[in-house]
PyMOL CGO cylinders between C-alpha atoms (Angstrom):
from pymol import cmd
from pymol.cgo import CYLINDER

trace = [
    CYLINDER, 12.35, 12.32, 13.41, 12.01, 11.15, 9.80, 0.3, 1, 1, 1, 1, 1, 1,
    CYLINDER, 12.01, 11.15, 9.80, 8.61, 10.29, 8.29, 0.3, 1, 1, 1, 1, 1, 1,
    CYLINDER, 8.61, 10.29, 8.29, 8.41, 8.18, 5.16, 0.3, 1, 1, 1, 1, 1, 1,
    CYLINDER, 8.41, 8.18, 5.16, 5.08, 8.21, 3.32, 0.3, 1, 1, 1, 1, 1, 1,
    CYLINDER, 5.08, 8.21, 3.32, 4.02, 6.42, 0.15, 0.3, 1, 1, 1, 1, 1, 1,
    CYLINDER, 4.02, 6.42, 0.15, 0.91, 6.22, -2.00, 0.3, 1, 1, 1, 1, 1, 1,
    CYLINDER, 0.91, 6.22, -2.00, 0.25, 3.37, -4.42, 0.3, 1, 1, 1, 1, 1, 1,
    CYLINDER, 0.25, 3.37, -4.42, -2.31, 3.16, -7.20, 0.3, 1, 1, 1, 1, 1, 1,
    CYLINDER, -2.31, 3.16, -7.20, -3.37, -0.44, -7.70, 0.3, 1, 1, 1, 1, 1, 1,
    CYLINDER, -3.37, -0.44, -7.70, -5.31, -2.37, -10.30, 0.3, 1, 1, 1, 1, 1, 1,
    CYLINDER, -5.31, -2.37, -10.30, -7.19, -5.31, -8.82, 0.3, 1, 1, 1, 1, 1, 1,
    CYLINDER, -7.19, -5.31, -8.82, -7.66, -8.00, -11.44, 0.3, 1, 1, 1, 1, 1, 1,
    CYLINDER, -7.66, -8.00, -11.44, -9.74, -10.51, -9.45, 0.3, 1, 1, 1, 1, 1, 1,
    CYLINDER, -9.74, -10.51, -9.45, -12.36, -7.97, -8.43, 0.3, 1, 1, 1, 1, 1, 1,
    CYLINDER, -12.36, -7.97, -8.43, -15.82, -8.12, -10.03, 0.3, 1, 1, 1, 1, 1, 1,
    CYLINDER, -15.82, -8.12, -10.03, -17.63, -6.08, -7.36, 0.3, 1, 1, 1, 1, 1, 1,
    CYLINDER, -17.63, -6.08, -7.36, -16.97, -3.60, -4.57, 0.3, 1, 1, 1, 1, 1, 1,
    CYLINDER, -16.97, -3.60, -4.57, -17.39, -6.41, -2.05, 0.3, 1, 1, 1, 1, 1, 1,
    CYLINDER, -17.39, -6.41, -2.05, -14.62, -8.47, -3.68, 0.3, 1, 1, 1, 1, 1, 1,
    CYLINDER, -14.62, -8.47, -3.68, -12.41, -5.39, -3.97, 0.3, 1, 1, 1, 1, 1, 1,
    CYLINDER, -12.41, -5.39, -3.97, -12.81, -4.56, -0.29, 0.3, 1, 1, 1, 1, 1, 1,
    CYLINDER, -12.81, -4.56, -0.29, -12.02, -8.16, 0.66, 0.3, 1, 1, 1, 1, 1, 1,
    CYLINDER, -12.02, -8.16, 0.66, -8.78, -8.14, -1.37, 0.3, 1, 1, 1, 1, 1, 1,
    CYLINDER, -8.78, -8.14, -1.37, -7.70, -4.68, -0.17, 0.3, 1, 1, 1, 1, 1, 1,
    CYLINDER, -7.70, -4.68, -0.17, -8.50, -5.51, 3.47, 0.3, 1, 1, 1, 1, 1, 1,
    CYLINDER, -8.50, -5.51, 3.47, -6.42, -8.69, 3.18, 0.3, 1, 1, 1, 1, 1, 1,
    CYLINDER, -6.42, -8.69, 3.18, -3.45, -6.78, 1.76, 0.3, 1, 1, 1, 1, 1, 1,
    CYLINDER, -3.45, -6.78, 1.76, -3.73, -3.99, 4.34, 0.3, 1, 1, 1, 1, 1, 1,
    CYLINDER, -3.73, -3.99, 4.34, -3.89, -6.45, 7.24, 0.3, 1, 1, 1, 1, 1, 1,
    CYLINDER, -3.89, -6.45, 7.24, -0.91, -8.49, 5.99, 0.3, 1, 1, 1, 1, 1, 1,
    CYLINDER, -0.91, -8.49, 5.99, 1.28, -5.45, 5.33, 0.3, 1, 1, 1, 1, 1, 1,
    CYLINDER, 1.28, -5.45, 5.33, 0.29, -3.71, 8.57, 0.3, 1, 1, 1, 1, 1, 1,
    CYLINDER, 0.29, -3.71, 8.57, 1.12, -6.72, 10.72, 0.3, 1, 1, 1, 1, 1, 1,
    CYLINDER, 1.12, -6.72, 10.72, 4.32, -7.69, 8.88, 0.3, 1, 1, 1, 1, 1, 1,
    CYLINDER, 4.32, -7.69, 8.88, 5.89, -4.22, 8.82, 0.3, 1, 1, 1, 1, 1, 1,
    CYLINDER, 5.89, -4.22, 8.82, 4.17, -2.54, 11.81, 0.3, 1, 1, 1, 1, 1, 1,
    CYLINDER, 4.17, -2.54, 11.81, 3.19, 0.58, 9.85, 0.3, 1, 1, 1, 1, 1, 1,
    CYLINDER, 3.19, 0.58, 9.85, 0.10, 2.72, 9.36, 0.3, 1, 1, 1, 1, 1, 1,
    CYLINDER, 0.10, 2.72, 9.36, -1.72, 1.81, 6.15, 0.3, 1, 1, 1, 1, 1, 1,
    CYLINDER, -1.72, 1.81, 6.15, -5.16, 2.58, 4.70, 0.3, 1, 1, 1, 1, 1, 1,
    CYLINDER, -5.16, 2.58, 4.70, -7.14, 2.83, 1.48, 0.3, 1, 1, 1, 1, 1, 1,
    CYLINDER, -7.14, 2.83, 1.48, -7.18, 6.56, 0.75, 0.3, 1, 1, 1, 1, 1, 1,
    CYLINDER, -7.18, 6.56, 0.75, -8.74, 6.91, -2.70, 0.3, 1, 1, 1, 1, 1, 1,
    CYLINDER, -8.74, 6.91, -2.70, -10.92, 5.45, -5.45, 0.3, 1, 1, 1, 1, 1, 1,
    CYLINDER, -10.92, 5.45, -5.45, -13.13, 3.81, -2.81, 0.3, 1, 1, 1, 1, 1, 1,
    CYLINDER, -13.13, 3.81, -2.81, -16.13, 3.46, -5.12, 0.3, 1, 1, 1, 1, 1, 1,
    CYLINDER, -16.13, 3.46, -5.12, -14.39, 1.90, -8.12, 0.3, 1, 1, 1, 1, 1, 1,
    CYLINDER, -14.39, 1.90, -8.12, -14.24, -1.88, -8.18, 0.3, 1, 1, 1, 1, 1, 1,
    CYLINDER, -14.24, -1.88, -8.18, -10.95, -2.51, -10.01, 0.3, 1, 1, 1, 1, 1, 1,
    CYLINDER, -10.95, -2.51, -10.01, -8.70, 0.32, -8.82, 0.3, 1, 1, 1, 1, 1, 1,
    CYLINDER, -8.70, 0.32, -8.82, -7.59, 1.59, -5.45, 0.3, 1, 1, 1, 1, 1, 1,
    CYLINDER, -7.59, 1.59, -5.45, -5.17, 4.05, -3.91, 0.3, 1, 1, 1, 1, 1, 1,
    CYLINDER, -5.17, 4.05, -3.91, -3.54, 3.02, -0.65, 0.3, 1, 1, 1, 1, 1, 1,
    CYLINDER, -3.54, 3.02, -0.65, -1.24, 5.05, 1.53, 0.3, 1, 1, 1, 1, 1, 1,
    CYLINDER, -1.24, 5.05, 1.53, 1.18, 4.04, 4.24, 0.3, 1, 1, 1, 1, 1, 1,
    CYLINDER, 1.18, 4.04, 4.24, 3.74, 5.72, 6.47, 0.3, 1, 1, 1, 1, 1, 1,
    CYLINDER, 3.74, 5.72, 6.47, 6.58, 4.88, 8.82, 0.3, 1, 1, 1, 1, 1, 1,
    CYLINDER, 6.58, 4.88, 8.82, 8.42, 6.94, 11.42, 0.3, 1, 1, 1, 1, 1, 1,
    CYLINDER, 8.42, 6.94, 11.42, 12.13, 6.39, 12.02, 0.3, 1, 1, 1, 1, 1, 1,
    CYLINDER, 12.13, 6.39, 12.02, 15.35, 8.21, 12.86, 0.3, 1, 1, 1, 1, 1, 1,
    CYLINDER, 15.35, 8.21, 12.86, 17.10, 7.59, 9.52, 0.3, 1, 1, 1, 1, 1, 1,
    CYLINDER, 17.10, 7.59, 9.52, 16.29, 8.60, 5.96, 0.3, 1, 1, 1, 1, 1, 1,
    CYLINDER, 16.29, 8.60, 5.96, 17.98, 5.44, 4.69, 0.3, 1, 1, 1, 1, 1, 1,
    CYLINDER, 17.98, 5.44, 4.69, 15.86, 3.23, 6.97, 0.3, 1, 1, 1, 1, 1, 1,
    CYLINDER, 15.86, 3.23, 6.97, 12.64, 4.97, 5.92, 0.3, 1, 1, 1, 1, 1, 1,
    CYLINDER, 12.64, 4.97, 5.92, 13.46, 4.57, 2.22, 0.3, 1, 1, 1, 1, 1, 1,
    CYLINDER, 13.46, 4.57, 2.22, 14.46, 0.91, 2.68, 0.3, 1, 1, 1, 1, 1, 1,
    CYLINDER, 14.46, 0.91, 2.68, 11.27, 0.13, 4.64, 0.3, 1, 1, 1, 1, 1, 1,
    CYLINDER, 11.27, 0.13, 4.64, 9.01, 1.76, 2.03, 0.3, 1, 1, 1, 1, 1, 1,
    CYLINDER, 9.01, 1.76, 2.03, 10.80, -0.10, -0.77, 0.3, 1, 1, 1, 1, 1, 1,
    CYLINDER, 10.80, -0.10, -0.77, 10.34, -3.43, 1.03, 0.3, 1, 1, 1, 1, 1, 1,
    CYLINDER, 10.34, -3.43, 1.03, 6.63, -2.75, 1.43, 0.3, 1, 1, 1, 1, 1, 1,
    CYLINDER, 6.63, -2.75, 1.43, 6.25, -1.84, -2.25, 0.3, 1, 1, 1, 1, 1, 1,
    CYLINDER, 6.25, -1.84, -2.25, 8.02, -5.06, -3.26, 0.3, 1, 1, 1, 1, 1, 1,
    CYLINDER, 8.02, -5.06, -3.26, 5.86, -7.08, -0.84, 0.3, 1, 1, 1, 1, 1, 1,
    CYLINDER, 5.86, -7.08, -0.84, 2.62, -5.67, -2.30, 0.3, 1, 1, 1, 1, 1, 1,
    CYLINDER, 2.62, -5.67, -2.30, 3.93, -6.05, -5.85, 0.3, 1, 1, 1, 1, 1, 1,
    CYLINDER, 3.93, -6.05, -5.85, 4.53, -9.74, -5.14, 0.3, 1, 1, 1, 1, 1, 1,
    CYLINDER, 4.53, -9.74, -5.14, 0.81, -10.27, -4.47, 0.3, 1, 1, 1, 1, 1, 1,
    CYLINDER, 0.81, -10.27, -4.47, -0.60, -11.72, -7.68, 0.3, 1, 1, 1, 1, 1, 1,
    CYLINDER, -0.60, -11.72, -7.68, -4.04, -10.21, -7.15, 0.3, 1, 1, 1, 1, 1, 1,
    CYLINDER, -4.04, -10.21, -7.15, -2.94, -6.61, -7.73, 0.3, 1, 1, 1, 1, 1, 1,
    CYLINDER, -2.94, -6.61, -7.73, -0.61, -4.61, -9.95, 0.3, 1, 1, 1, 1, 1, 1,
    CYLINDER, -0.61, -4.61, -9.95, 1.04, -1.35, -8.93, 0.3, 1, 1, 1, 1, 1, 1,
    CYLINDER, 1.04, -1.35, -8.93, 0.54, 1.17, -11.74, 0.3, 1, 1, 1, 1, 1, 1,
    CYLINDER, 0.54, 1.17, -11.74, 1.89, 4.26, -9.97, 0.3, 1, 1, 1, 1, 1, 1,
    CYLINDER, 1.89, 4.26, -9.97, 3.56, 5.17, -6.70, 0.3, 1, 1, 1, 1, 1, 1,
    CYLINDER, 3.56, 5.17, -6.70, 4.89, 8.23, -4.93, 0.3, 1, 1, 1, 1, 1, 1,
    CYLINDER, 4.89, 8.23, -4.93, 7.38, 8.24, -2.05, 0.3, 1, 1, 1, 1, 1, 1,
    CYLINDER, 7.38, 8.24, -2.05, 7.95, 11.22, 0.23, 0.3, 1, 1, 1, 1, 1, 1,
    CYLINDER, 7.95, 11.22, 0.23, 10.58, 11.41, 2.95, 0.3, 1, 1, 1, 1, 1, 1,
    CYLINDER, 10.58, 11.41, 2.95, 10.03, 14.29, 5.38, 0.3, 1, 1, 1, 1, 1, 1,
]
cmd.load_cgo(trace, "trace")
C-alpha cells in the first residue's frame, strides 16, 4: 500500500473576510474531492482571511500513480484563478 500526501499553502486574492475565505476554500475542496475521489481538508491558518493550508491524500498500489495523482490535483488547484499556490510539500509513504 502506497500513501501519497500533500500540503499546499494558498493565497486567496478574492477574500475580504473569513466568510468569503471559507466559501472559496469549501468550493475548492468540494470540487477536488469529487473529481479525484481523495481525502482533502483545510488543515492550517484557519483564522487568517487571505491564506490557507490544505492537505490531501490518496492511497494506491503504485508510487508512480500516487505521484501522478498528486501532481494532477496540484495543477487543478493552480488553475483556479481565485487562489495562488505559494508552497507545497509532497510525501510518498
